[in-house]
N, C-alpha and C positions, 0 to 999 in steps of 0.2 A: 504493499500500498504506500502511495506517495504521501509527502508531507501534506500537499493540497488535500487529497481524499481523506486523510485522517482529519485533518481540521474541519473540512465539510461534514463528514460523519458526527463529529462532535458537536457543530452548529445544530444538525438535526435534534440531537440527544439534549442537548441545552434548552432548545426551544421547547420541546416537549415535557421537559421536567419543569422550566418555568411556567407553562400552561397547567400543569398539574397542582403546582404549589397555587397558583390562582385558584384553583378548583378547590382547595382546601387539605389537600394533601402535603404531610410533613415530609420533607426531603432530609435523606441521610445518605452520605457516601457509603458505600460496601462495606470499606475498610474500618469504618467506625462500629460496625455490627459483630466483628470478628469476636470481641471480648462478650458478646451475648450467645456465642456458639461455642460448644466444646472442641468442636473438629469442623473442618470444612465440608464433612458429609452431612451435617446437621442443616437442614432446608429450611426448618420452621424456627422462628424465633420464639423459642419456648416461654419464656417470662412474659411475652406480650401476650401470646396465647393463652396463659395461665391467668393473666391479669383480666382479659376479656372475658374468658367463661365464669370468673368469679362476678364481674361487674353486670353482666346480662343474666348471670342465674345468682343473685345473692343469697340464696337458702342453700346453696351446695355445700356439703362438707369437705374438708380438705382431703380426706381419703377417696371421694367420689371425683373432686378434681382432679387429683394426681392419676386416676383409674381412667378418666375421659381423655387426658393429655396423654397418656400411654397408648390407649387404643388410637389416636389419630397419629402416633408418632411410629409406632412400631405396626404398620400394617403390612399384613402378609397375603400378596397377590399373586396369580399365576400370570399376569400380565400387567403393563402399564394402564391397558384401557380398563381392565378390572379393578384395578386399584383406584383409578380416576372416578368410574363410575360410583364405588362404594363412599369415596369422599364426598363427592356430589349429594348422594343420597344423604349422608350426616348432615352436610351444610343445609340442605333445603328441606329436608324432611325430619331433622333434629336426630339426636342419639337419645337413648333411654337408658336410665340408671335407676337402681332400686334404693330409696332412701325413706327413712319415717320422717314427715313434717308434722307429726302431732297427732296422725290417726292411724298409725302401723306403718310396716313396710311397703310401701306401693312402689311401682315405676313412675318415675319423674322424667319429664321433658328436658333435656338439656339443649340449648341453642349455642351455637359457636358463632353466629352472625345475628345481630338484631335488626331483621328486615324492616320492622315495624317504626324503628327510631334509629336513622341513619347515622345521626349524630352520636351515637351510643357505641360506635365502633372505631376503631384506628386504621385510619389510610395513611401507608407509607408508600413514597416512591424512592426507590434505591439505585442506583446505578454501580457498574462493576461489582456485582455480587459474586464473589468468587466460590465455586462449589467442586467438590472433589468427584472427580469421576472415576469410571473404573480403570482407565488408563492415563488419562490427563485431566488436569482442571478445565472446568469452563468458566468463562466471564460472561454473561448476558450483559447487554448495556444497560438494560432496566428492567427492574423487577416491581412489581406492584404488591405490596402485603396489606391483607384485611386481617385484622386482629392476629398478626403473626403468620398468618397463612400465605404462602405465595401464589396468588391466584391470577395474575397476568405476567407473561414474560414479552419481552418487546426487543428485537433486534433493529438496530439504526445502520444505515449506509449512507455511503455519499452518492448526491444524485447523480454525480459524474462519471461514476464507474460504469462497466457494461452490466447491463441487467442486475441492478440493485435490489430488485423485490426477488428475484430469482435466488440471487446470493445469499439474502438474509434467510429466505426459507430453507434453503439448502443448509444454512449453519443452525437454525431452529431443529431442522431433521437431527443434526448432529448431535446436537445439545440432549436430545431426548433418549438417542441412543447411548450416549456416553454417560449422563446423570440421569437415570431415570426418575429417581427418586423425586428430584425438583418437580417433575412432572404429573406427579399422583395427584397435586394439589392443584394444578393448574385448570382454569375455567376459559382462558382466551389468549392466544397467540397474536402477536403483530409484528409485522413487518414493514418498514417505513423507511423511506430515504426524504422525508418531507413532501416532496411535488407528487410522491406517489405512496400510498399506504393500504395495507391489505389485512384482513383479520381472518383466524380460523380457529379451530381446536386441535387438541392432541390426535396426532395421528393423520392429519392433513397431509396431502401432497399439493404442491404449487397450484395446480388447477381447481383445487378447492377452496382456495383462498379468493374472499371476495372484498369488494370495496364498500364503504359506509360514507354515503354522499349526503346525509341529513343530520343536523344536529339537535334534531326533535328532542324536547319541545322549543329549544331555541331555533333561532333563524340564522344564516350566515351572517346578518346585518347585526346581530347580537354579539358576534364574535369579534367586531372593530374592522379595521381595514386591512388589507393585503394577507387575507386570509389563505392559506393553502389547505389542500386535502388532508393533510395531516391534523391540522387544527379542527376540521369538521368532524372527523372520524374520534380524535380524543375528546370533544365536545358530547358527541353522539353516543359513545359507548363507555367513557370513563370518568363521566361524571361522577359524584358517589351516587346518587339516587339512581341512574340508568344502568350503572354496574350492578348494583345489587338487584335491580328489575331483571336484568339480563340472566344472571345466574339463578334467581329464583323461578322466573317464569318462562324462559325462552330457550331453555336447553332441555334437548331430548337425545336418549341412547337408543338407537333404532338398529335392529339387525339386519343385516345385508349381505347375503351371499355366504352365509356362514360365519360371519364377523360382525362385530358392533362398532357402528359409527356413531361419534358425536357430533351431532347437529346444533349449532346456534344461528338464530333467526336472522334474516336479513333485516337493512333498515325498513323497506316497506313493510314487512310483516310486523314489526316492533312499533312503527308508526301507527299502522293501521288498527291494531289490537287496542294500542292506549287510547286512540280516538274513540274507539267503539266503547272502553271502559268509561272515558270522561263524558261521553253522552250519557250512558245510563247512570252513571252516579250523580250527574248535575241535571237529569232531565226535569222539566217542572211538572210532567204528566206523563202517565203510562204512553200515551200515544207519542210523546218524544223520544222515546228511548230506543226506538227503531232504526236502521236505516241500511245503506248498501255499501258494501266493499267491492270496490271495482278492481278486478284483477287482471294481469297479463298472461298469456298463455304460458304454462310452467312455473309460474310465480310460487308455488307452494301452496295453494289454497287449502289441501288437506293440513298441512302444518301449521298455517294461520289458525286454523279451526281448533287445533289441539292447544295451541298456546292461548287463545282466549278462552277455551274451555278452564285450562287450568286459572287464568286469573279471574275469572268469575267465580269460582269456588272459593277464592282466597278473600272474597269482599264478604265481610262480616255481616254487613247490612242484608244482602241478599239471603241470608239463612240457609245456605247449602242448596243452592237452586238446582232444580232438574234442568238437563240441557239435552234437547232434541235435535239431533243432526237429519236433516231430510235432503234426500236427492230423488231423481226422477227414473233413474235406471238402476238395474239391478248390479251392474258390474261397478257403478260408482259407489254404490251403497256397501257392496263388499270391499272395495278399495279403501275407502274411509273408514270402516269398521277396523280392517285390518292395520291401518294407521295407527288408529287410536292405541289398539291393543300393542303392536309392536313398541309404541313409544311408552309403554308403561302407565297408560293413563287407566285410572282403577275402574275395573268392572263395567264396561260398556255393554249394553244389553242390545242384541239385535233382535227388532221385531220380526218373527217369522210368519205371522200372518195378521190379518185385520183384527180378530179378537185378542190376539198377543198384543198387539200394539196397545189397543183399548185397555187392556189389562194392565200394562206397565204404566201408563198415563193417569190410572187412578191409584197408583201407590205412591204418590206424593213426592216430596222434595229428595234429593240426594241423587236421584237416577241419572245416568247418562243413556240415551235410547237412540238407536241407528233405525231409520227406517225410510223405505220410499214413500213417496206423497200420495201413490197410490192406494195405499192403505188407510189413507183419511177418507173412507168411503161414507155415503149417507147413511147416517143411522136408521134403524128401523122403525124407532117411535121418537116423538118429541122430547119425551123425557130422559133419552139417551144420547140426545144430541151434543150437551155440554158435558165434557169429560173431566175439566178441572176449572176452576175460576181463580186458581193460585196467580199470583204475580210474579212469583220468581220462577216462570218457566221461560228458558230463552232458545228459542227455534231458530237454528242455523241451517238456512236453506242454500244447499249447493247450485250455483248456476241459476239464480232464481229468475232470470228472464224467461227461461224455457216454462215456468211452473205456476207463478203466482198470478194466475186469472182463471177464471171460469169456475167449475164446480169443485175441483178437488181443493183448490185455494180456498174456496168458501167454507167448505166442510172443516178444513183445517182450523181456520180462525173461529169459526163456530164452536169446535171442539175445546179449543184453548183460548177465550174470548179476552183473557187478560195477559196473555205471553207476550213477550218481546220477541219481534221476529227481525233477524239479522239476515240479509241476503249478500250471496257473491254474485258477481257480474263480470263478464268477460268485456275487458276494454284494453285500450293501449296502456293505461296507467293504474296505478294502486293507491287507493284513497278511501277515505269514508264520506258520502255526502248523506 
């Protein structure tokens, strides 16, 4: 690397760190953290993790605190992806520990990250974090820690070298092979040269890396003048709120071709889902909640439905809503059902018949039901037309331009008069109207 390339690389790194500091991250050079680690093989900042677990779970005993930290740091797994999935499960769905809080020994929920109160977490941006590998040390340019866990790894390159993003991705692949344990905890990988920046997850090849072109809920104008693609991605992915939102609600592990693939939402999916949630939460009436998400071909509308269903279930005010996914073709019905199941969405029910659908809809909140619109057939009697008047039913209609008219749509809306209807529509863009 020439002196100029080295300088340009560090300008990219310095700009990124400065932006993260403005976003509220605390900056520490990696060399200053070596006193917090017994060896260079330690990839977790143990004291910071312990302090965070105690702060977020003030009831926890010292013995149980040590047990939680030990379980996180001494993870045994057959592969990097298996370990990564286990850690994501611990972070998002929490851990369980047995402790007596005054009513006998019971399983208690332990949270590693406080998703409800972002400011109750510690966010660090660290550069030159040296880690001992199998044969050589690695030094990622930037690592982001949340509560002592290394959740984001970033590789910076000079924009003036040949193929900077390809070189950065190749280096990230080498890091994963050389120092696998660092990536047990990783949620996002970034490759940047300032003027181009891409993101992915562990195990991704260059073709899987994507761009993030929207700083939602900010706008490019909010970022100031002379904004480059790196500034946009950092504002879109790495703000404290967005980072925790992505980790909690927009990551799935999906089996494909005999292996597990970790998938993170595209910026269009993130924006669309959050705009839907915003409309639902702030609606002045039941009729104001619904809308249409305009999709492009191949934009991942099935996964968008999964992400939306996940977020809907997390809104306490909705009281464990029922989610009904409606298509108009058997092959689409099977495809979306399989997507939900493969992504680990809990217990989706597939309506096998008209009678089965009517039975499921009468069971109340908390169900995820997959059906074709043809099963919303006209009721045999007036008394049997309305299946539920609940307001916390959300009907996600795939390619709604093909079905939301005439008798079948009328039957559906009659059966669920107070439901919120959200449709996908094929279009050159992806947004909520």
